[in-house]
Every structure is written in structure tokens, then in C-alpha cells.
C-alpha positions as CSV (number, residue, x, y, z in Angstrom):
1,X,-2.3,-2.4,8.1
2,X,-0.6,-5.4,9.7
3,X,-2.1,-6.5,13.1
4,X,-0.2,-8.1,15.9
5,X,-1.2,-10.7,18.3
6,X,-3.3,-8.1,20.2
7,X,-6.2,-7.3,17.8
8,X,-7.8,-4.0,17.3
9,X,-10.7,-3.6,19.7
10,X,-13.5,-1.4,18.4
11,X,-14.8,1.4,20.6
12,X,-18.0,2.1,18.8
13,X,-19.6,0.5,15.7
14,X,-22.2,1.4,13.2
15,X,-23.9,-1.4,11.1
16,X,-24.7,-1.0,7.5
17,X,-27.0,-3.3,5.5
18,X,-25.3,-3.8,2.1
19,X,-27.4,-4.7,-0.9
20,X,-28.2,-3.3,-4.3
21,X,-29.8,-0.2,-2.7
22,X,-26.8,0.4,-0.4
23,X,-23.5,-0.3,-2.2
24,X,-19.8,0.1,-1.4
25,X,-19.8,3.4,-3.1
26,X,-22.8,4.6,-1.1
27,X,-21.2,3.6,2.2
28,X,-17.9,5.3,1.2
29,X,-19.7,8.6,1.1
30,X,-21.1,8.1,4.6
31,X,-17.7,7.4,6.3
32,X,-16.7,11.0,7.0
33,X,-20.1,11.6,8.7
34,X,-19.7,8.4,10.7
35,X,-16.2,9.4,11.8
36,X,-17.5,12.8,12.9
37,X,-20.1,10.9,15.0
38,X,-17.3,9.1,16.9
39,X,-17.7,5.7,15.1
40,X,-14.4,3.8,15.2
41,X,-15.5,0.7,13.2
42,X,-17.9,0.1,10.3
43,X,-19.9,-3.1,10.9
44,X,-20.9,-4.6,7.5
45,X,-23.6,-7.2,6.7
46,X,-22.3,-10.1,4.5
47,X,-21.2,-8.9,1.2
48,X,-20.1,-12.0,-0.7
49,X,-22.0,-13.2,-3.7
50,X,-25.5,-14.0,-2.7
51,X,-28.8,-14.9,-4.4
52,X,-29.6,-12.1,-6.9
53,X,-31.8,-9.5,-5.3
54,X,-30.9,-10.5,-1.7
55,X,-31.5,-7.6,0.6
56,X,-29.6,-9.2,3.6
57,X,-26.7,-11.2,2.1
58,X,-27.1,-14.3,4.4
59,X,-28.0,-16.5,1.4
60,X,-24.4,-16.6,0.1
61,X,-23.8,-18.7,-3.0
62,X,-20.1,-18.0,-3.4
63,X,-18.1,-17.1,-0.3
64,X,-15.0,-16.3,-2.3
65,X,-16.4,-13.5,-4.5
66,X,-17.7,-10.1,-3.7
67,X,-21.4,-9.6,-4.5
68,X,-21.5,-7.8,-7.9
69,X,-24.8,-6.1,-6.9
70,X,-22.9,-4.3,-4.1
71,X,-19.9,-3.3,-6.1
72,X,-16.7,-4.1,-7.8
73,X,-13.3,-4.8,-6.3
74,X,-12.3,-1.2,-7.0
75,X,-15.5,0.0,-5.2
76,X,-14.6,-2.2,-2.2
77,X,-11.0,-1.0,-2.0
78,X,-12.2,2.6,-2.2
79,X,-14.5,2.1,0.8
80,X,-11.6,0.4,2.8
81,X,-9.2,3.2,1.9
82,X,-11.7,5.8,3.1
83,X,-11.9,3.9,6.4
84,X,-8.2,3.6,6.8
85,X,-7.6,7.3,6.0
86,X,-9.6,8.1,9.2
87,X,-8.1,5.3,11.3
88,X,-11.3,3.4,11.2
89,X,-11.7,-0.4,11.0
90,X,-14.3,-2.8,9.5
91,X,-16.2,-5.6,11.2
92,X,-17.7,-8.2,8.9
93,X,-20.7,-10.5,9.4
94,X,-19.7,-14.1,8.6
95,X,-22.2,-16.9,8.0
96,X,-20.6,-20.3,8.6
97,X,-23.7,-22.5,9.0
98,X,-25.4,-22.4,5.6
99,X,-25.4,-21.3,2.0
100,X,-28.1,-20.2,-0.4
101,X,-29.3,-22.8,-2.8
102,X,-32.4,-21.2,-4.3
103,X,-32.7,-21.2,-8.1
104,X,-29.7,-23.5,-8.2
105,X,-27.2,-20.6,-8.5
106,X,-24.8,-22.3,-6.1
107,X,-22.2,-24.3,-8.1
108,X,-21.4,-26.6,-5.2
109,X,-25.1,-27.5,-4.8
110,X,-25.5,-27.9,-8.5
111,X,-22.7,-30.5,-8.4
112,X,-24.6,-32.4,-5.7
113,X,-27.8,-32.3,-7.7
114,X,-26.0,-33.7,-10.8
115,X,-23.9,-36.3,-9.1
116,X,-25.5,-37.2,-5.8
117,X,-23.1,-38.9,-3.3
118,X,-20.4,-39.1,-5.9
119,X,-20.3,-35.3,-6.2
120,X,-17.0,-33.6,-5.5
121,X,-18.9,-31.3,-3.0
122,X,-21.2,-34.0,-1.5
123,X,-19.4,-33.9,1.8
124,X,-19.9,-30.1,2.0
125,X,-23.6,-30.4,2.8
126,X,-25.3,-32.2,5.7
127,X,-27.3,-34.7,3.7
128,X,-28.8,-38.1,4.8
129,X,-28.2,-40.3,1.7
130,X,-29.7,-43.3,3.4
131,X,-33.1,-42.2,4.8
132,X,-36.0,-44.4,5.8
133,X,-37.9,-43.7,2.6
134,X,-36.4,-46.0,-0.1
135,X,-37.3,-43.6,-2.9
136,X,-34.9,-41.1,-1.4
137,X,-31.8,-43.3,-1.1
138,X,-28.8,-41.6,-2.7
139,X,-31.1,-38.7,-3.6
140,X,-31.8,-35.2,-2.3
141,X,-35.4,-34.2,-1.8
142,X,-36.0,-31.0,-3.8
143,X,-39.2,-29.4,-2.6
144,X,-39.6,-26.6,-5.2
145,X,-42.8,-27.6,-7.0
146,X,-46.0,-25.5,-6.6
147,X,-48.2,-28.6,-6.8
148,X,-48.2,-32.4,-6.9
149,X,-45.4,-33.8,-9.1
150,X,-47.6,-35.7,-11.5
151,X,-49.8,-32.7,-12.1
152,X,-46.9,-30.4,-12.6
153,X,-45.3,-32.8,-15.0
154,X,-48.4,-33.3,-17.2
155,X,-49.0,-29.5,-17.2
156,X,-45.7,-29.3,-19.1
157,X,-44.3,-27.1,-16.3
158,X,-41.1,-29.3,-16.3
159,X,-39.3,-28.8,-19.6
160,X,-36.2,-30.7,-20.8
161,X,-33.7,-28.4,-22.7
162,X,-30.4,-28.9,-24.4
163,X,-27.6,-26.4,-23.8
164,X,-24.0,-26.5,-24.9
165,X,-23.3,-30.2,-24.5
166,X,-25.6,-30.9,-21.6
167,X,-29.3,-31.5,-20.8
168,X,-31.1,-29.5,-18.2
169,X,-34.6,-29.4,-16.7
170,X,-36.3,-26.0,-16.5
171,X,-39.0,-25.3,-13.9
172,X,-39.9,-21.6,-14.2
173,X,-36.8,-19.9,-12.8
174,X,-35.2,-23.1,-11.7
175,X,-32.6,-24.8,-13.9
176,X,-31.7,-28.3,-12.8
177,X,-28.9,-30.5,-14.2
178,X,-29.6,-33.8,-15.9
179,X,-27.2,-36.6,-14.6
180,X,-24.9,-38.3,-17.1
181,X,-26.5,-41.7,-17.4
182,X,-30.1,-40.4,-18.0
183,X,-28.5,-38.1,-20.6
184,X,-27.5,-41.3,-22.4
185,X,-31.2,-42.3,-22.5
186,X,-32.0,-39.0,-24.3
187,X,-29.3,-39.5,-26.8
188,X,-30.2,-43.1,-27.5
189,X,-33.9,-42.4,-28.0
190,X,-34.9,-43.1,-31.7
191,X,-31.2,-43.8,-32.5
192,X,-32.2,-46.7,-34.9
193,X,-34.2,-44.2,-36.9
194,X,-31.2,-41.8,-37.2
195,X,-28.9,-44.7,-38.2
196,X,-31.4,-45.8,-40.9
197,X,-31.5,-42.3,-42.3
198,X,-27.8,-41.4,-42.0
199,X,-26.0,-44.8,-42.2
200,X,-24.1,-46.7,-39.6
201,X,-20.7,-45.7,-41.0
202,X,-21.3,-41.9,-40.6
203,X,-18.5,-40.4,-38.5
204,X,-21.1,-38.3,-36.6
205,X,-23.1,-41.4,-35.8
206,X,-20.0,-43.2,-34.5
207,X,-19.1,-40.3,-32.3
208,X,-22.7,-40.1,-30.9
209,X,-22.6,-43.8,-30.1
210,X,-19.2,-43.4,-28.5
211,X,-20.5,-40.6,-26.4
212,X,-23.5,-42.8,-25.3
213,X,-21.1,-45.6,-24.4
214,X,-18.9,-43.2,-22.4
215,X,-21.9,-41.9,-20.5
216,X,-23.1,-45.4,-19.6
217,X,-19.6,-46.4,-18.3
218,X,-19.1,-43.5,-16.0
219,X,-18.8,-44.5,-12.3
220,X,-22.3,-44.6,-10.7
221,X,-23.5,-41.8,-8.4
222,X,-23.4,-44.3,-5.5
223,X,-19.6,-44.6,-5.9
224,X,-17.9,-42.5,-3.2
225,X,-14.2,-43.7,-3.5
226,X,-12.1,-40.6,-4.2
227,X,-10.6,-42.0,-7.4
228,X,-14.0,-42.8,-8.8
229,X,-15.4,-39.4,-7.8
230,X,-12.5,-37.7,-9.6
231,X,-13.0,-39.9,-12.6
232,X,-16.7,-39.1,-12.9
233,X,-16.1,-35.4,-12.4
234,X,-13.4,-35.3,-15.0
235,X,-14.9,-37.6,-17.7
236,X,-18.4,-36.1,-17.6
237,X,-17.0,-32.7,-18.5
238,X,-15.0,-34.2,-21.3
239,X,-18.1,-35.9,-22.7
240,X,-20.1,-32.6,-22.5
241,X,-17.4,-30.9,-24.6
242,X,-17.5,-33.8,-27.1
243,X,-21.3,-33.6,-27.4
244,X,-21.2,-29.8,-27.8
245,X,-18.7,-30.1,-30.7
246,X,-20.7,-32.9,-32.3
247,X,-24.0,-30.9,-32.2
248,X,-22.2,-27.8,-33.5
249,X,-20.6,-29.7,-36.4
250,X,-23.6,-31.7,-37.5
251,X,-27.0,-30.3,-38.5
252,X,-28.4,-33.8,-38.6
253,X,-27.4,-34.5,-35.0
254,X,-28.8,-31.2,-33.9
255,X,-32.1,-31.8,-35.6
256,X,-32.2,-35.3,-34.1
257,X,-31.6,-34.0,-30.5
258,X,-34.2,-31.1,-31.0
259,X,-36.8,-33.7,-32.0
260,X,-36.0,-36.0,-29.1
261,X,-36.3,-33.1,-26.7
262,X,-39.7,-32.1,-28.2
263,X,-41.0,-35.7,-28.0
264,X,-39.8,-36.3,-24.4
265,X,-41.4,-33.1,-23.2
266,X,-44.8,-34.7,-24.0
267,X,-48.1,-33.4,-25.2
268,X,-50.6,-31.8,-22.8
269,X,-53.7,-34.0,-22.5
270,X,-51.8,-37.2,-23.3
271,X,-50.5,-38.6,-20.0
272,X,-48.5,-41.4,-21.6
273,X,-46.5,-39.0,-23.6
274,X,-44.7,-37.9,-20.4
275,X,-43.5,-41.4,-19.4
276,X,-40.0,-41.0,-20.8
277,X,-39.5,-37.6,-19.1
278,X,-40.8,-39.1,-15.9
279,X,-38.3,-41.9,-16.2
280,X,-35.5,-39.4,-16.8
281,X,-36.5,-37.3,-13.8
282,X,-36.8,-40.4,-11.6
283,X,-33.2,-41.3,-12.4
284,X,-31.8,-38.1,-11.1
285,X,-29.8,-37.5,-7.8
286,X,-32.7,-35.3,-6.7
287,X,-36.4,-36.0,-6.2
288,X,-38.7,-33.2,-7.2
289,X,-41.5,-32.7,-4.8
290,X,-44.4,-30.4,-3.7
291,X,-43.0,-27.7,-1.4
292,X,-45.3,-28.8,1.4
293,X,-43.5,-32.2,1.5
294,X,-40.4,-30.5,3.0
295,X,-41.5,-30.4,6.6
296,X,-41.8,-34.2,6.8
297,X,-39.4,-35.6,4.2
298,X,-36.6,-33.2,3.4
299,X,-33.3,-35.0,4.0
300,X,-30.7,-32.2,3.9
301,X,-30.2,-30.1,7.0
302,X,-31.5,-26.6,6.6
303,X,-31.2,-23.3,8.5
304,X,-34.2,-23.8,10.7
305,X,-37.1,-24.6,8.2
306,X,-35.9,-22.5,5.3
307,X,-35.6,-24.8,2.3
308,X,-33.5,-22.3,0.3
309,X,-30.7,-22.4,2.9
310,X,-28.7,-25.7,3.1
311,X,-26.5,-26.3,6.1
312,X,-22.8,-26.8,5.7
313,X,-20.6,-29.4,7.5
314,X,-18.2,-26.8,8.8
315,X,-16.5,-29.4,11.0
316,X,-15.0,-30.8,7.8
317,X,-11.6,-29.1,7.3
318,X,-12.0,-29.0,3.6
319,X,-15.3,-27.1,3.9
320,X,-13.8,-24.6,6.4
321,X,-10.9,-23.8,4.0
322,X,-13.1,-23.6,1.0
323,X,-15.6,-21.2,2.7
324,X,-13.1,-19.1,4.7
325,X,-10.2,-18.7,2.3
326,X,-11.2,-15.2,1.1
327,X,-12.6,-13.8,4.3
328,X,-9.4,-14.7,6.2
329,X,-7.3,-13.2,3.4
330,X,-9.2,-10.0,3.9
331,X,-8.6,-10.1,7.6
332,X,-4.9,-10.9,7.3
333,X,-4.4,-8.0,4.9
334,X,-6.1,-5.5,7.3
335,X,-9.1,-4.8,5.1
336,X,-11.3,-6.5,7.7
337,X,-10.4,-5.8,11.4
338,X,-12.8,-8.2,13.1
339,X,-15.4,-10.9,12.5
340,X,-19.0,-11.3,13.8
341,X,-20.0,-15.0,13.6
342,X,-23.6,-15.7,12.8
343,X,-25.5,-18.4,14.8
344,X,-22.6,-20.4,16.4
345,X,-25.0,-22.8,18.1
346,X,-25.7,-24.3,14.8
347,X,-22.1,-25.5,14.4
348,X,-21.1,-29.1,15.2
349,X,-18.1,-27.9,17.4
350,X,-18.1,-24.2,18.0
351,X,-14.9,-24.2,20.0
352,X,-13.0,-26.0,17.3
353,X,-14.4,-23.7,14.6
354,X,-13.3,-20.5,16.5
355,X,-9.9,-22.0,16.9
356,X,-9.7,-22.7,13.2
357,X,-10.6,-19.0,12.5
358,X,-7.9,-17.7,14.9
359,X,-5.3,-20.1,13.6
360,X,-6.2,-19.5,9.9
361,X,-5.9,-15.8,10.4
362,X,-2.6,-16.1,12.2
363,X,-1.1,-18.3,9.5
364,X,-2.1,-15.9,6.8
365,X,-0.9,-12.9,8.7
366,X,2.4,-14.5,9.4
367,X,1.9,-14.4,13.2
368,X,3.5,-16.9,15.5
369,X,0.7,-17.4,18.0
370,X,-1.9,-19.9,19.2
371,X,-5.6,-19.7,18.8
372,X,-5.9,-19.0,22.5
373,X,-4.1,-15.8,21.9
374,X,-7.1,-14.6,19.9
375,X,-5.1,-12.6,17.3
376,X,-8.2,-11.5,15.4
377,X,-11.2,-9.8,17.0
378,X,-14.0,-12.3,17.1
379,X,-17.5,-11.8,18.5
380,X,-20.4,-14.3,18.3
381,X,-24.1,-13.9,17.8
382,X,-25.3,-15.9,20.8
383,X,-28.2,-15.3,23.1
384,X,-26.9,-16.1,26.6
385,X,-29.7,-17.4,28.9
386,X,-29.8,-16.1,32.5
387,X,-28.4,-19.5,33.7
388,X,-25.4,-19.7,31.3
389,X,-22.2,-18.0,30.5
390,X,-20.1,-17.8,27.4
391,X,-18.0,-21.0,27.2
392,X,-14.4,-20.2,28.4
393,X,-13.0,-22.6,25.8
394,X,-14.2,-20.4,23.0
395,X,-11.3,-18.3,21.7
396,X,-13.5,-15.2,21.1
397,X,-13.8,-11.7,22.6
398,X,-17.4,-11.9,23.5
399,X,-21.0,-11.9,22.2
400,X,-22.8,-9.2,20.1
401,X,-24.4,-8.0,23.3
402,X,-27.9,-9.3,23.4
403,X,-27.9,-9.7,27.1
404,X,-26.7,-6.1,27.6
405,X,-29.3,-4.9,25.1
406,X,-32.0,-6.7,27.0
407,X,-30.9,-5.1,30.2
408,X,-30.8,-1.6,28.6
409,X,-34.3,-2.2,27.1
410,X,-35.5,-3.1,30.5
411,X,-35.1,0.5,31.5
412,X,-38.0,1.3,29.2
413,X,-40.3,-1.4,30.6
414,X,-42.9,-0.4,33.2
415,X,-42.9,-3.6,35.4
416,X,-46.0,-2.4,37.3
417,X,-48.0,-2.9,34.1
418,X,-47.4,-6.7,34.0
419,X,-50.8,-7.6,35.3
420,X,-52.5,-5.6,32.6
421,X,-50.3,-7.1,29.9
422,X,-51.1,-10.6,31.2
423,X,-54.9,-9.9,31.1
424,X,-54.6,-8.5,27.6
425,X,-52.7,-11.6,26.4
426,X,-55.1,-14.0,28.0
427,X,-58.1,-12.2,26.4
428,X,-56.4,-12.3,23.0
429,X,-55.2,-15.9,23.2
430,X,-58.4,-17.2,24.7
431,X,-56.5,-19.3,27.3
432,X,-55.9,-19.5,31.0
433,X,-52.6,-18.3,32.4
434,X,-49.8,-20.7,31.5
435,X,-46.4,-21.1,33.1
436,X,-43.8,-19.6,30.7
437,X,-41.5,-22.7,30.9
438,X,-44.4,-24.9,30.0
439,X,-45.5,-22.7,27.2
440,X,-41.9,-22.6,25.8
441,X,-41.7,-26.4,26.1
442,X,-45.0,-26.8,24.2
443,X,-43.8,-24.4,21.6
444,X,-40.7,-26.5,21.0
445,X,-42.7,-29.6,20.7
446,X,-45.0,-27.9,18.2
447,X,-42.0,-26.9,16.1
448,X,-40.6,-30.5,16.1
449,X,-44.0,-31.9,15.1
450,X,-44.4,-29.3,12.4
451,X,-41.7,-27.4,10.5
452,X,-38.8,-29.4,11.9
453,X,-40.5,-32.8,11.7
454,X,-38.1,-34.0,9.0
455,X,-35.1,-33.3,11.1
456,X,-36.6,-35.2,14.0
457,X,-37.2,-38.2,11.8
458,X,-33.6,-38.1,10.6
459,X,-32.3,-38.0,14.2
460,X,-34.7,-40.9,15.2
461,X,-33.6,-43.0,12.2
462,X,-29.9,-42.4,13.1
463,X,-30.6,-43.4,16.7
464,X,-32.3,-46.5,15.4
465,X,-29.2,-47.5,13.5
466,X,-27.2,-47.1,16.6
467,X,-29.7,-48.9,18.8
468,X,-29.7,-51.9,16.4
469,X,-25.9,-52.2,16.7
470,X,-26.1,-53.3,20.4
471,X,-28.2,-56.3,21.6
472,X,-29.1,-54.4,24.8
473,X,-30.9,-51.7,22.8
474,X,-31.9,-53.4,19.5
475,X,-35.5,-53.7,20.5
476,X,-36.1,-50.0,20.6
477,X,-38.5,-49.0,17.8
478,X,-38.4,-46.0,15.5
479,X,-41.6,-44.7,17.1
480,X,-40.2,-45.0,20.7
481,X,-37.0,-43.3,19.8
482,X,-38.8,-40.5,18.0
483,X,-41.0,-40.0,21.0
484,X,-37.9,-40.1,23.2
485,X,-36.3,-37.3,21.3
486,X,-39.6,-35.4,21.3
487,X,-40.2,-35.7,25.0
488,X,-38.1,-35.2,28.1
489,X,-40.0,-37.8,30.1
490,X,-40.1,-40.7,27.6
491,X,-38.3,-43.2,29.9
492,X,-35.7,-45.5,28.5
493,X,-36.3,-44.4,24.9
494,X,-34.6,-41.1,25.7
495,X,-31.5,-42.8,27.1
496,X,-29.8,-43.7,23.8
497,X,-26.2,-42.7,24.0
498,X,-26.4,-39.6,21.9
499,X,-22.7,-38.7,22.4
500,X,-21.6,-42.1,21.1
501,X,-24.0,-41.7,18.2
502,X,-22.6,-38.3,17.4
503,X,-19.0,-39.6,17.3
504,X,-20.0,-42.7,15.2
505,X,-21.8,-40.5,12.6
506,X,-18.9,-38.0,12.5
507,X,-16.5,-40.9,11.9
508,X,-18.7,-42.1,9.1
509,X,-18.9,-38.7,7.5
510,X,-22.3,-37.4,8.6
511,X,-23.3,-34.9,11.3
512,X,-27.0,-34.4,10.9
513,X,-28.7,-32.5,13.6
514,X,-31.6,-30.1,14.1
515,X,-30.4,-26.5,14.0
């Protein structure tokens, strides 16, 4: 169903929430009924691979694979065929701002946890690798613990395990990678004892020592040069295969590693027995922390304050291509007739992003047109305030209609009852009447001081770096800049050239901001 430069415009849509209780097969059986109702286009929630059990699909972990809980490729095609037989189209909800990272099911995020700044996918996520807190330099704060780190460690809730050539740390349902160099520490533990028992000339011992040497000579996780990143990514996988073969071929080596793991996991009631595991965990590209720490110290941009949703650097062309390859193929093939973009205000450059979507679609569909031609139907989930309009530079067909819905809902509101509602609210809240704009302002400040405090700190620290680069602004302190960001009336502290800072950080490969 090839589309031209003039996209299909839906007349009426019906939204379905796909998950394990409403699958492609279930929806296919509903299509005849929807058609009889006059629905021209089926509007689907995200259906790419998400966190298992997700009921909404916005926590995508693989944007290039269908969610197996919703159905197979055959089930999906059957649903599309049923739509096409009735001349119906499909709109798809697209989430460009973030990905699900809970339980470390996201392969890109796992790469970051294992390799830090030298990860192949480090540039995909919005991470501050040089925060104010020295302990977090070149690390990601991982606020997944149910209690204080030391207590969790000595309760044996963090367990080292060996699996197929690699070491992992298990924390209940979480499986975390152990970085290459700390893995060498595990392999070298009690090595003299093994050599004394087996002999230095043993081929298995020589292979083990060679593996340890190879691990220690890998590029460091601070190395970000493309050649070193590629070397580390390639060689660590080779080493894992070598270790797996060695353990599989030598019962002595397997018993040696099993005993090392047992000893490193410590003995409850003996705090010193956890020292080596603590050392190994401290040498990771992540810092395990109590979940309550996230509000103040998390150093990766999230979707609002949800720790399990990590923001993507969609302004990076490689990130766009990696996350939109499949969805644009679906659109170009006619299986998807239009896209609904979730939360565009969280994007670094919405206009550029929409242009990439239009151009990417046109290229795959073999159409000779510009993004301004808007060859694919594109609507955005944006709340338009009374004082603003949808930016004309955005190559989209409109919003999802919140303003219209608000107007329609107003028909159901009895405006003469406002005084009674106000009295009820004041009685419930125990406060005097407050101007709405002031209440909204106070609410935003409360959010910045609470759930989004970490994002505010990141912005303030980045502003501090910028201020120190110019003699006219170098005396601004972190506290004054933080206050300037928090307040609209903080005087000179709020006059830092934020646009220049944004360009500077983009050029350096970072785009942290509060979403």
C-alpha cells in the first residue's frame, strides 16, 4: 500500500491498548466491528518489545522487535491484513524520549553498565559522566536497592555468580554485569593456591593466566576514542568465550572458580568477609544505591522522576537511526499509516526530529520530497497553552487534540458552581485562596526541590563549568547558579547564557536537561 507525498489523513480513530491481555489476534477480531462503527484508522499503543508484563508499552527495551507478549510477526501481519481488507489504516504511538531499563533487560543499557563511558552505546543515553560527586565520576548511579548499600551487602542480598564465561551480580530480579577488569580480580583470587596444587606448567593454568592478563590490558572504561571503544567491545567478548571454554574443559578450574565465588560472597555475621565483594562492586561502571538517593544524586536523565525510564539523546543521528529503523520500515511498507509522537517537548530539537522522521520515511518509501512536504501523517502529543500555537516550523499535521478535548469537556462544566468548588477546595486544603499562577509556580519549585532535584543539580553544575570559562562570570558559585535556575527573580545568577551553554554541551557530546 504505497503512499504518495500526500499522506492518508484519518477521519476517525479508535485507540487500543495492546498488552498480554489484548493481543494482535484479539484486535484482529474487533476490526470488522470497528469498521461497522465508521472507524477509518486503528490507533495502537506502542507494541515493540517492552519490559515483561508491561501493560502500556511505553517502557520499550528493543525498538526493533515486536513485543512477544502481544504476538508474533504472523499475528501482526494478520491484523494488518484485516485492516487493509476494509480500507482501514493504522496509527502507531512512538516513544522517542526514553527506554525502559528496569531489571537490566535493555541490551544497550547493559552495555553502559558493563563498560561505562567506553560502552558502544554510551552516547545513546543522557548521562553526566563528570558530576560534582567524585564517587560518581565515570559511573552511573543505579538506585535499585531497598536499603542502605552496606546493610544490603552484608545481608547477602548482593550475590556474585558465574555464567557462561562472565561474572554477574544478582540482586533479586536484577542481573548486573561485572566489568572486565574486576573480573580479573575474581580469577586471580587464590591463584597461588591453585598453581601449587596443579603445577605452573598446566595448560589450563597458563590459559587462565593469559585470560587474566588479557582482561587487565583491555582499554580502560574512561577511554572514549572510537578505536579503543571498538577494541574493548571486541576483545572482552573474545575473552568471555575463552573463559567459557576453559571452565567447560577443566573440572579443576571450575571448582576453583566456584570456591572463589563462594568466598567472595561472604558470610553473614562476618562484615570483613564482604570486603572483596565490596571492592569488586566499587570498581564497576555503576554505583549501587538506596532508591531514595535517586532524587538528589541520579546522574542520568530520566522521564520525569521515573528511575526505570532512561532518556535518549535523540538529537544524535546514530540514536535516531537505531531507534527508528523498524518503525519507519513499517510506515514505508504501508503497514503503519501514521505516527503519534509521545512527549515532543522532551526532545532536544523537536523540529529537527520531526524533519528526520519525514525524511527517513520518504527515503525508505522511495519518494522524492522534502520534510516540509510532510509525506507521512504525523501528530504530536503536546498540550498547547492558551497563549501559544503549534510551532509552524514543525513538519507535522497537528496535535492529538488536547485543546479541542478541553473545549468539548467545558460543555459539561457548570461555571456557575465555581464559588462552591473554590470553598470546598479551601476547606479541604486548609489554606486561603491562592492565585493559580502563584500556586503553579510554587508547585514547579516544589518539584525541582524534590523529585527533580538531581536534574537541577546537573544543570547548575554545567552552568558552573560555563561560568568558570569566562572571567566576567567565573565568580558565580554553584549555590547562586542553582538558585538562579530555581527562581525567576534571582538577579544576575539567572543571566547565564543558557543558549551558549546548550550549544557548548551539544558540541561536547552531552545534552542534559530536565524533562
